[in-house]
GUKOLNU-654739 format. One line per field, with one value per atom (N, C-alpha, C): residue number from 1; residue in one letter; atom name; x, y, z. Coordinates in Angstrom, 3 decimals. Layout:
N
k = c(NUM,...)
r = c(A,...)
a = c(CA,...)
x = c(X,...)
y = c(Y,...)
z = c(Z,...)
***
This chain:
133
k = c(1,1,1,2,2,2,3,3,3,4,4,4,5,5,5,6,6,6,7,7,7,8,8,8,9,9,9,10,10,10,11,11,11,12,12,12,13,13,13,14,14,14,15,15,15,16,16,16,17,17,17,18,18,18,19,19,19,20,20,20,21,21,21,22,22,22,23,23,23,24,24,24,25,25,25,26,26,26,27,27,27,28,28,28,29,29,29,30,30,30,31,31,31,32,32,32,33,33,33,34,34,34,35,35,35,36,36,36,37,37,37,38,38,38,39,39,39,40,40,40,41,41,41,42,42,42,43,43,43,44,44,44,45,45,45,46,46,46,47,47,47,48,48,48,49,49,49,50,50,50,51,51,51,52,52,52,53,53,53,54,54,54,55,55,55,56,56,56,57,57,57,58,58,58,59,59,59,60,60,60,61,61,61,62,62,62,63,63,63,64,64,64,65,65,65,66,66,66,67,67,67,68,68,68,69,69,69,70,70,70,71,71,71,72,72,72,73,73,73,74,74,74,75,75,75,76,76,76,77,77,77,78,78,78,79,79,79,80,80,80,81,81,81,82,82,82,83,83,83,84,84,84,85,85,85,86,86,86,87,87,87,88,88,88,89,89,89,90,90,90,91,91,91,92,92,92,93,93,93,94,94,94,95,95,95,96,96,96,97,97,97,98,98,98,99,99,99,100,100,100,101,101,101,102,102,102,103,103,103,104,104,104,105,105,105,106,106,106,107,107,107,108,108,108,109,109,109,110,110,110,111,111,111,112,112,112,113,113,113,114,114,114,115,115,115,116,116,116,117,117,117,118,118,118,119,119,119,120,120,120,121,121,121,122,122,122,123,123,123,124,124,124,125,125,125,126,126,126,127,127,127,128,128,128,129,129,129,130,130,130,131,131,131,132,132,132,133,133,133)
r = c(M,M,M,R,R,R,R,R,R,T,T,T,G,G,G,R,R,R,R,R,R,D,D,D,T,T,T,A,A,A,P,P,P,E,E,E,L,L,L,A,A,A,L,L,L,R,R,R,R,R,R,E,E,E,L,L,L,H,H,H,R,R,R,R,R,R,G,G,G,L,L,L,R,R,R,Y,Y,Y,L,L,L,T,T,T,D,D,D,A,A,A,T,T,T,P,P,P,P,P,P,G,G,G,T,T,T,N,N,N,R,R,R,R,R,R,R,R,R,A,A,A,D,D,D,L,L,L,V,V,V,F,F,F,R,R,R,G,G,G,A,A,A,R,R,R,V,V,V,A,A,A,V,V,V,F,F,F,V,V,V,D,D,D,G,G,G,C,C,C,F,F,F,W,W,W,H,H,H,S,S,S,C,C,C,P,P,P,V,V,V,H,H,H,S,S,S,A,A,A,P,P,P,P,P,P,K,K,K,A,A,A,N,N,N,A,A,A,Q,Q,Q,W,W,W,W,W,W,R,R,R,V,V,V,K,K,K,L,L,L,G,G,G,S,S,S,I,I,I,T,T,T,A,A,A,R,R,R,D,D,D,R,R,R,D,D,D,T,T,T,D,D,D,A,A,A,T,T,T,L,L,L,T,T,T,A,A,A,A,A,A,G,G,G,W,W,W,H,H,H,V,V,V,L,L,L,R,R,R,V,V,V,W,W,W,E,E,E,H,H,H,E,E,E,D,D,D,V,V,V,R,R,R,A,A,A,A,A,A,A,A,A,D,D,D,R,R,R,V,V,V,H,H,H,G,G,G,V,V,V,V,V,V,H,H,H,A,A,A,R,R,R,T,T,T,R,R,R,R,R,R,V,V,V,R,R,R,R,R,R,R,R,R,A,A,A,V,V,V,G,G,G)
a = c(N,CA,C,N,CA,C,N,CA,C,N,CA,C,N,CA,C,N,CA,C,N,CA,C,N,CA,C,N,CA,C,N,CA,C,N,CA,C,N,CA,C,N,CA,C,N,CA,C,N,CA,C,N,CA,C,N,CA,C,N,CA,C,N,CA,C,N,CA,C,N,CA,C,N,CA,C,N,CA,C,N,CA,C,N,CA,C,N,CA,C,N,CA,C,N,CA,C,N,CA,C,N,CA,C,N,CA,C,N,CA,C,N,CA,C,N,CA,C,N,CA,C,N,CA,C,N,CA,C,N,CA,C,N,CA,C,N,CA,C,N,CA,C,N,CA,C,N,CA,C,N,CA,C,N,CA,C,N,CA,C,N,CA,C,N,CA,C,N,CA,C,N,CA,C,N,CA,C,N,CA,C,N,CA,C,N,CA,C,N,CA,C,N,CA,C,N,CA,C,N,CA,C,N,CA,C,N,CA,C,N,CA,C,N,CA,C,N,CA,C,N,CA,C,N,CA,C,N,CA,C,N,CA,C,N,CA,C,N,CA,C,N,CA,C,N,CA,C,N,CA,C,N,CA,C,N,CA,C,N,CA,C,N,CA,C,N,CA,C,N,CA,C,N,CA,C,N,CA,C,N,CA,C,N,CA,C,N,CA,C,N,CA,C,N,CA,C,N,CA,C,N,CA,C,N,CA,C,N,CA,C,N,CA,C,N,CA,C,N,CA,C,N,CA,C,N,CA,C,N,CA,C,N,CA,C,N,CA,C,N,CA,C,N,CA,C,N,CA,C,N,CA,C,N,CA,C,N,CA,C,N,CA,C,N,CA,C,N,CA,C,N,CA,C,N,CA,C,N,CA,C,N,CA,C,N,CA,C,N,CA,C,N,CA,C,N,CA,C,N,CA,C,N,CA,C,N,CA,C,N,CA,C,N,CA,C,N,CA,C,N,CA,C,N,CA,C,N,CA,C,N,CA,C,N,CA,C,N,CA,C,N,CA,C,N,CA,C,N,CA,C,N,CA,C,N,CA,C,N,CA,C,N,CA,C)
x = c(0.625,-0.061,1.098,2.124,3.013,3.615,3.428,3.897,2.805,1.507,0.267,0.519,0.642,0.759,-0.446,-0.438,-1.587,-2.157,-0.914,-1.253,-0.487,-0.937,-0.180,-0.164,-1.406,-1.784,-1.879,-1.781,-1.835,-3.256,-4.348,-5.769,-6.055,-5.186,-5.503,-4.767,-3.509,-2.559,-3.223,-4.114,-4.729,-5.785,-6.633,-7.652,-6.995,-6.090,-5.599,-4.751,-4.406,-3.996,-5.193,-6.261,-7.350,-7.918,-8.194,-8.757,-7.875,-6.480,-5.565,-5.668,-5.973,-6.019,-7.181,-8.064,-9.519,-9.368,-8.372,-8.390,-8.556,-8.923,-9.281,-7.882,-8.152,-6.774,-7.531,-6.488,-7.114,-5.874,-6.278,-5.364,-5.245,-3.901,-3.815,-3.606,-4.229,-3.949,-4.077,-5.183,-5.517,-6.629,-6.521,-7.743,-8.756,-10.019,-10.900,-11.428,-11.390,-11.947,-13.236,-13.431,-14.631,-14.480,-13.341,-13.297,-12.221,-12.110,-11.228,-10.078,-8.934,-8.021,-8.228,-9.079,-9.511,-9.126,-8.402,-7.676,-8.305,-8.511,-9.194,-7.920,-8.164,-7.264,-7.206,-8.426,-8.313,-9.454,-9.050,-9.943,-10.017,-11.212,-11.546,-12.239,-11.393,-11.816,-12.733,-12.826,-13.774,-15.207,-15.229,-16.662,-17.006,-15.940,-16.332,-16.731,-15.685,-15.790,-14.726,-15.017,-13.789,-13.856,-12.742,-12.875,-12.176,-12.279,-11.792,-11.563,-10.489,-10.307,-10.158,-11.278,-10.947,-10.318,-9.593,-9.278,-10.035,-10.413,-11.572,-11.198,-10.162,-9.705,-10.125,-9.450,-9.378,-10.795,-11.411,-12.892,-13.885,-13.950,-14.624,-15.620,-15.271,-16.040,-16.961,-18.333,-19.532,-19.101,-18.298,-17.869,-17.209,-15.847,-14.561,-13.975,-14.738,-14.127,-14.519,-13.269,-13.288,-12.354,-12.936,-12.289,-11.331,-10.138,-9.120,-9.539,-9.414,-9.634,-8.921,-7.531,-6.924,-7.281,-7.463,-7.687,-8.883,-9.946,-11.271,-11.890,-11.990,-12.637,-12.019,-10.726,-9.972,-10.044,-9.965,-10.317,-11.451,-12.466,-14.006,-14.136,-13.462,-13.617,-12.561,-11.382,-10.600,-11.236,-11.582,-12.411,-13.823,-14.542,-15.695,-15.439,-14.352,-14.003,-13.635,-12.777,-12.572,-14.067,-14.706,-16.014,-16.703,-16.918,-17.216,-16.860,-15.375,-14.958,-15.275,-15.370,-15.561,-17.073,-18.086,-19.436,-19.211,-18.678,-18.507,-17.795,-16.943,-16.217,-17.136,-17.969,-19.017,-19.881,-20.520,-21.385,-20.813,-19.619,-18.940,-18.864,-18.318,-18.111,-19.383,-20.380,-21.701,-22.313,-22.148,-22.828,-21.876,-20.630,-19.899,-20.179,-21.146,-21.397,-20.477,-19.863,-18.960,-19.831,-19.511,-19.740,-18.992,-19.235,-18.275,-18.460,-17.395,-17.392,-16.503,-16.833,-16.014,-15.963,-14.591,-14.543,-13.551,-14.064,-13.356,-12.171,-11.281,-9.927,-10.333,-11.401,-11.943,-12.611,-12.952,-13.877,-13.041,-13.787,-13.011,-12.714,-11.577,-10.925,-11.794,-11.967,-12.979,-14.070,-14.809,-16.074,-16.086,-15.206,-14.967,-14.634,-13.648,-13.440,-14.670,-15.417,-16.829,-17.524,-17.673,-18.530,-17.779,-16.785,-16.034,-16.121,-15.937,-15.817,-17.080,-18.257,-19.519,-19.941,-19.786,-20.091,-19.081,-17.926,-17.046,-17.805,-18.020,-18.611,-19.850,-20.704,-22.269,-21.897,-21.116,-21.157,-20.264,-19.514,-18.810,-19.351,-20.606,-21.471,-22.432,-22.796,-23.641,-22.949,-21.513,-21.010,-20.903,-20.830,-20.459,-21.665,-22.784,-24.328,-24.560,-24.089,-24.440,-23.636,-22.266,-21.388,-21.866,-22.325,-22.851,-24.183,-24.957,-26.438,-26.776)
y = c(-1.137,0.033,1.164,1.205,2.465,2.620,1.655,2.143,2.754,2.797,3.266,4.815,5.287,7.005,7.545,8.596,9.283,10.447,10.856,11.758,11.349,12.238,11.789,10.409,10.115,8.715,8.880,7.651,7.895,8.377,7.783,8.477,9.847,10.335,11.800,12.486,12.205,12.909,13.053,11.936,12.004,13.015,12.896,13.928,15.571,15.571,17.043,17.359,16.520,17.100,17.552,16.875,17.060,18.241,18.629,19.773,20.975,20.844,21.863,22.483,21.198,21.533,22.076,21.982,22.837,23.963,24.521,25.781,25.897,24.985,25.065,25.132,25.873,26.001,25.601,24.840,24.412,24.075,23.778,23.437,21.953,21.312,19.793,19.448,18.225,17.769,18.678,19.634,20.699,20.254,21.312,21.024,22.166,21.733,22.970,23.612,24.707,25.548,24.887,24.396,23.981,22.411,21.959,20.456,20.290,19.245,18.921,18.106,18.555,17.732,16.813,16.967,16.133,16.902,16.009,16.614,16.293,17.296,16.797,16.537,15.830,15.725,17.104,17.591,18.937,19.784,21.196,22.080,23.436,23.560,24.738,25.723,26.673,27.614,28.629,29.242,30.205,29.454,28.261,27.661,26.635,26.746,25.773,24.404,23.789,22.351,21.586,20.447,19.540,18.308,17.698,16.534,15.651,14.364,13.168,12.121,11.577,10.590,9.236,8.304,7.236,6.152,5.514,4.165,2.982,2.025,1.122,0.127,-0.238,-1.085,-0.493,0.795,1.528,1.872,2.492,3.043,2.168,0.705,-0.314,0.015,0.109,0.644,-0.618,-0.322,-1.293,-2.168,-1.632,-2.496,-3.229,-2.831,-3.626,-3.968,-3.566,-4.060,-5.561,-6.196,-7.595,-7.451,-7.859,-7.976,-9.002,-8.699,-10.043,-11.083,-12.258,-13.452,-13.774,-13.255,-13.660,-12.203,-12.737,-11.577,-10.979,-11.583,-10.837,-9.923,-10.520,-9.640,-8.139,-8.194,-6.852,-6.160,-6.816,-5.972,-5.384,-6.053,-5.573,-4.367,-4.674,-3.331,-2.001,-2.151,-1.372,-0.707,-1.480,-0.709,0.140,-0.656,0.043,1.258,1.438,2.606,3.653,3.302,4.330,4.919,4.091,4.518,5.328,4.872,5.892,7.285,7.079,8.600,9.497,8.762,9.313,9.814,9.442,9.633,11.086,10.934,12.039,13.232,12.992,14.029,14.827,13.917,14.424,15.164,14.693,15.527,17.002,16.899,18.147,19.216,18.682,19.792,20.149,19.442,20.232,20.862,20.395,21.259,22.916,22.854,23.967,24.969,24.235,24.907,24.372,23.517,22.797,21.790,21.788,20.624,19.530,18.454,17.280,16.379,15.898,15.262,14.239,12.914,11.820,10.949,10.701,10.235,8.848,7.561,6.392,6.406,5.497,5.535,4.789,3.861,3.311,4.205,5.235,6.057,6.631,6.951,7.509,8.850,9.213,10.650,11.708,11.630,12.751,12.735,11.860,11.945,12.552,11.884,12.649,14.122,14.549,15.971,16.438,16.122,16.737,17.012,16.179,16.399,17.368,17.251,18.391,19.761,19.951,21.152,21.619,20.668,21.385,22.071,21.151,21.478,23.051,23.021,24.259,25.433,25.229,26.479,26.744,25.975,26.217,27.009,26.532,27.129,28.487,28.705,29.944,30.870,30.508,31.374,32.092,31.050,31.410,32.490,32.102,32.988,34.628,34.461,35.968,36.670,35.982,36.507,37.134,36.515,36.767,38.381,38.140,39.241,40.558,40.129,41.509,42.025,41.001,41.441,41.599)
z = c(-0.094,0.082,0.062,0.463,0.581,-0.777,-1.689,-3.067,-4.065,-3.247,-4.363,-4.237,-5.541,-5.580,-5.248,-4.600,-3.956,-5.126,-5.857,-6.998,-8.228,-9.373,-10.564,-10.937,-11.006,-11.479,-13.134,-13.659,-15.293,-15.616,-14.851,-15.441,-15.046,-13.951,-13.424,-14.443,-15.030,-15.737,-17.133,-17.657,-18.847,-18.863,-17.680,-17.517,-17.309,-16.767,-16.574,-18.026,-18.690,-19.832,-21.155,-20.943,-21.861,-21.214,-20.196,-19.523,-19.737,-19.738,-19.756,-21.528,-22.308,-23.767,-24.151,-23.323,-23.573,-22.927,-22.364,-21.906,-20.336,-19.638,-18.231,-17.531,-16.327,-15.486,-14.001,-13.222,-11.887,-11.062,-9.714,-8.794,-8.692,-8.531,-8.331,-6.801,-6.383,-5.178,-4.185,-4.102,-3.276,-2.395,-1.253,-0.173,-0.384,-1.002,-1.057,0.285,0.224,1.559,1.983,3.056,3.608,4.118,3.670,4.058,5.032,5.885,6.825,6.578,5.914,5.467,4.195,3.544,2.251,1.017,0.301,-0.896,-2.217,-3.098,-4.291,-5.265,-6.434,-7.676,-8.329,-8.694,-9.331,-8.595,-8.388,-7.853,-8.679,-9.193,-9.883,-8.857,-8.352,-7.156,-7.560,-8.864,-9.196,-9.369,-9.809,-10.180,-9.117,-8.166,-6.820,-7.067,-8.004,-8.648,-7.990,-7.409,-7.097,-7.587,-8.300,-9.132,-8.482,-8.256,-7.707,-9.214,-9.127,-10.075,-9.250,-9.078,-8.206,-9.046,-8.192,-8.788,-8.937,-9.347,-9.323,-8.084,-7.808,-6.396,-5.412,-5.308,-3.803,-3.496,-4.613,-4.181,-4.466,-4.800,-5.005,-6.171,-7.281,-8.581,-8.583,-8.974,-8.980,-10.377,-11.217,-12.610,-12.410,-12.028,-11.654,-10.488,-9.376,-8.170,-7.795,-7.444,-7.076,-5.799,-4.535,-3.043,-3.457,-2.733,-2.620,-1.781,-2.192,-1.539,-0.219,-0.257,0.921,1.848,3.171,4.460,3.819,3.339,2.756,3.826,5.241,6.103,6.289,6.234,6.802,5.121,4.128,2.882,3.092,3.194,3.282,4.149,5.340,6.258,5.530,5.141,4.668,3.397,2.499,1.076,1.470,2.415,3.054,3.681,4.424,4.915,4.114,3.059,2.239,1.258,1.055,0.278,1.215,2.690,3.407,3.749,3.717,3.436,2.402,1.198,-0.009,0.011,0.462,0.757,1.674,2.860,3.917,3.022,2.293,1.660,0.612,-0.153,-1.001,-0.276,0.880,1.658,2.383,2.686,3.526,2.297,1.218,-0.047,-0.263,-0.700,-1.101,-0.032,1.157,2.166,2.153,1.954,1.665,0.278,-0.493,-1.881,-3.015,-2.669,-3.840,-4.846,-5.879,-6.766,-7.111,-6.512,-6.466,-7.779,-8.437,-9.893,-9.271,-9.496,-9.320,-10.685,-11.146,-12.385,-12.218,-12.600,-12.522,-13.229,-13.014,-13.686,-14.943,-15.124,-16.531,-17.389,-17.077,-17.836,-19.017,-20.133,-21.317,-20.916,-21.224,-21.055,-21.348,-22.749,-23.553,-23.004,-22.583,-21.833,-20.529,-19.665,-18.427,-18.567,-19.582,-19.669,-20.014,-20.712,-21.279,-20.092,-19.315,-18.223,-17.196,-16.739,-16.130,-16.553,-18.036,-18.746,-18.606,-18.836,-18.889,-17.324,-16.301,-15.085,-14.624,-14.922,-14.622,-15.528,-16.686,-17.378,-17.112,-16.690,-16.111,-14.818,-13.707,-12.597,-12.708,-13.762,-14.087,-14.480,-15.270,-15.798,-14.718,-13.945,-13.089,-12.036,-11.677,-10.835,-11.303,-12.885,-13.578,-13.252,-13.457,-13.458,-12.179,-11.058,-9.687,-9.640,-9.973,-9.845,-10.668,-11.561,-12.474,-12.266,-12.091,-11.687,-10.061)
***
């Protein structure tokens, strides 16, 4: 588990490259205001959007997750606690006015970037309208 990278994973880098190519700028591996030591993979401060790129194994993907057979009870508790922490993070950020997006590592990069791009632009327009009007 120590060798598992916390940031700059291949799916995260691919999504970051695609979003940067589309002209979006963001913070990486940052703590959005309103959370308690929870770090998002991508943070769009102006739009208040937090993006998490979740690995299928660690975050219990409903499509690809297969719990290990060895030490099954320990892994069930471990992976369950990670999923519970994810739900708590989502609730905390949403309560603080953030929009949370979760992208699975197996998702198509362009489709995920479309989703992120759409939400960021929709929320940016809404923020600009409030500031002007």
